[in-house]
C-alpha positions as CSV (number, residue, x, y, z in Angstrom):
1,M,0.0,0.0,0.0
2,H,1.3,3.5,-0.9
3,D,2.1,6.1,1.6
4,S,-0.7,8.7,1.7
5,S,1.7,11.6,2.2
6,T,3.5,10.7,-1.1
7,L,0.1,10.6,-2.9
8,V,-0.9,14.0,-1.5
9,F,2.5,15.5,-2.4
10,N,2.2,14.2,-6.0
11,L,-1.3,15.5,-6.3
12,V,-0.4,18.9,-5.0
13,Y,2.7,19.0,-7.2
14,A,0.7,18.1,-10.3
15,G,-2.0,20.6,-9.4
16,T,0.6,23.3,-9.0
17,L,2.0,22.5,-12.4
18,G,-1.4,22.4,-13.9
19,I,-2.4,25.8,-12.5
20,G,0.9,27.2,-13.6
21,F,0.4,25.9,-17.2
22,L,-3.1,27.3,-17.2
23,M,-1.8,30.7,-16.1
24,F,0.8,30.6,-18.8
25,L,-1.8,29.9,-21.5
26,C,-4.0,32.7,-20.2
27,H,-1.1,35.1,-20.3
28,L,-0.1,34.0,-23.7
29,G,-3.7,34.5,-25.0
30,A,-3.9,38.0,-23.4
31,F,-0.6,38.9,-25.1
32,I,-1.8,37.7,-28.5
33,V,-5.0,39.7,-28.1
34,L,-3.0,42.7,-27.1
35,L,-0.8,42.4,-30.2
36,A,-3.8,41.8,-32.5
37,S,-5.6,44.9,-31.1
38,A,-2.5,47.0,-31.5
39,A,-2.0,45.9,-35.1
40,T,-5.7,46.5,-35.9
41,A,-5.5,50.0,-34.4
42,K,-2.3,50.8,-36.4
43,L,-3.9,49.5,-39.6
44,L,-7.0,51.7,-38.9
45,M,-4.9,54.7,-38.2
46,N,-2.9,54.2,-41.4
47,A,-6.1,53.9,-43.4
48,L,-7.6,57.0,-41.8
49,R,-4.4,58.9,-42.4
50,A,-4.5,57.9,-46.1
51,L,-8.1,58.9,-46.4
52,F,-7.5,62.3,-44.9
53,A,-4.4,62.8,-47.1
54,A,-6.4,62.0,-50.2
55,Y,-9.7,63.8,-49.4
56,G,-8.7,66.2,-46.7
57,T,-8.6,70.0,-46.9
58,R,-5.7,71.4,-48.9
C-alpha cells in the first residue's frame, strides 16, 4: 500500500504545475489579443491617415 503523504505530495505538485500551465496559457492568450488589437489600431490609423491625405482639406 502506498504512503498517503506521497500521494498527497504528488497530487499537490501536479495541481501546481497544472495551474501554472493554465496561467501561462492565459497570459499568452492575453498577449496575443493585445498584439492583435495594437496591429488593428495601427492599420485603422494608417487607413484614416491615407483617407484624410487623399480627401482632406488642402
